[in-house]
C-alpha positions as CSV (number, residue, x, y, z in Angstrom):
1,X,141.4,257.6,131.5
2,X,141.8,254.6,133.8
3,X,138.5,253.3,135.2
4,X,137.5,250.2,137.2
5,X,133.8,249.5,137.6
6,X,132.5,246.7,139.8
7,X,129.1,245.1,139.6
8,X,127.3,242.0,140.9
9,X,126.9,242.7,144.6
10,X,123.6,242.3,146.5
11,X,121.8,240.6,149.3
12,X,122.2,236.9,149.7
13,X,121.4,234.3,152.3
14,X,124.1,232.4,154.1
15,X,125.3,229.5,151.9
16,X,124.4,231.4,148.8
17,X,126.5,232.6,145.9
18,X,127.3,235.8,144.0
19,X,129.5,236.6,141.1
20,X,131.3,240.0,141.1
21,X,132.7,241.5,138.0
22,X,135.2,244.3,137.4
23,X,135.3,246.0,134.1
24,X,138.5,247.8,133.3
25,X,139.0,250.6,130.8
26,X,141.8,252.9,129.8
27,X,144.5,250.2,129.8
28,X,145.2,246.6,128.8
29,X,144.3,244.4,131.7
30,X,146.4,241.5,130.4
31,X,149.7,243.2,131.4
32,X,148.8,243.6,135.1
33,X,148.0,241.8,138.3
34,X,144.6,242.8,139.7
35,X,142.9,242.1,143.0
36,X,139.7,242.2,145.0
37,X,139.6,243.9,148.4
38,X,136.7,244.2,150.9
39,X,135.9,246.4,153.8
40,X,133.4,245.4,156.5
41,X,131.8,248.1,158.7
42,X,134.2,249.2,161.3
43,X,137.1,247.2,159.9
44,X,140.1,247.9,157.8
45,X,140.1,247.1,154.1
46,X,141.6,243.7,153.4
47,X,142.9,241.9,150.3
48,X,140.6,239.0,149.5
49,X,142.1,237.7,146.3
50,X,144.3,238.6,143.4
51,X,145.3,237.2,140.0
52,X,148.6,237.7,138.3
53,X,149.3,238.6,134.7
54,X,150.8,235.1,134.3
55,X,148.4,232.3,133.9
56,X,147.5,230.4,137.0
57,X,149.0,232.7,139.6
58,X,146.4,233.5,142.2
59,X,146.1,234.4,145.9
60,X,143.3,234.0,148.4
61,X,143.1,235.1,152.0
62,X,142.7,232.1,154.2
63,X,139.1,232.9,155.1
64,X,137.8,232.5,151.5
65,X,140.0,229.6,150.3
66,X,137.9,226.9,148.7
67,X,134.8,229.2,148.5
68,X,135.9,232.0,146.2
69,X,137.4,231.8,142.7
70,X,139.1,234.7,140.8
71,X,139.3,234.7,137.1
72,X,140.2,237.1,134.3
73,X,139.0,237.5,130.7
74,X,141.7,239.5,129.0
75,X,139.8,239.8,125.8
76,X,137.0,241.5,127.6
77,X,139.2,243.4,130.0
78,X,137.3,242.0,133.0
79,X,138.1,240.2,136.2
80,X,135.5,238.2,138.1
81,X,135.2,236.9,141.6
82,X,132.9,233.9,142.0
83,X,131.8,233.6,145.7
84,X,130.1,230.5,147.0
85,X,129.0,229.2,150.4
86,X,128.8,232.8,151.5
87,X,128.9,233.6,155.2
88,X,127.7,236.7,157.2
89,X,131.4,237.6,157.8
90,X,131.8,238.0,154.0
91,X,129.6,241.1,154.2
92,X,131.2,244.3,153.1
93,X,132.0,246.6,150.2
94,X,134.1,244.8,147.6
95,X,136.6,246.8,145.6
96,X,138.5,246.1,142.5
97,X,142.1,247.3,142.7
98,X,144.9,247.7,140.1
99,X,148.2,249.5,140.8
100,X,147.0,252.9,142.3
101,X,143.5,252.6,141.0
102,X,140.3,251.6,142.9
103,X,136.8,251.0,141.7
104,X,133.8,252.6,143.5
105,X,132.9,249.3,145.2
106,X,129.9,247.0,145.2
107,X,128.0,246.1,148.4
108,X,127.7,242.4,149.4
109,X,125.4,241.6,152.3
110,X,125.1,238.1,153.6
111,X,122.1,237.8,155.9
112,X,119.1,235.7,156.6
């Protein structure tokens, strides 16, 4: 059974940092590209970042470039998203996504 489980969300002040993790089970993560999406209240879900199966291939939406870093640990079947210099507009539910599978999401709230 394929499963993606996110963790690491929370409430943080503007300028702060959070590290999200996605634990995958039911398949070998190393063979796939995997991404992070987010959905803010009243907005469509958007792709934030993704990392390819090949080393060094990454994508970031313009609004997070230079602030977020995606990484993967194939031995542990996990993908992480290090988020720094967070802004209120980063608020939303963050989802891990692989092929047709989605995690349940983790809430990130950036507020003073």
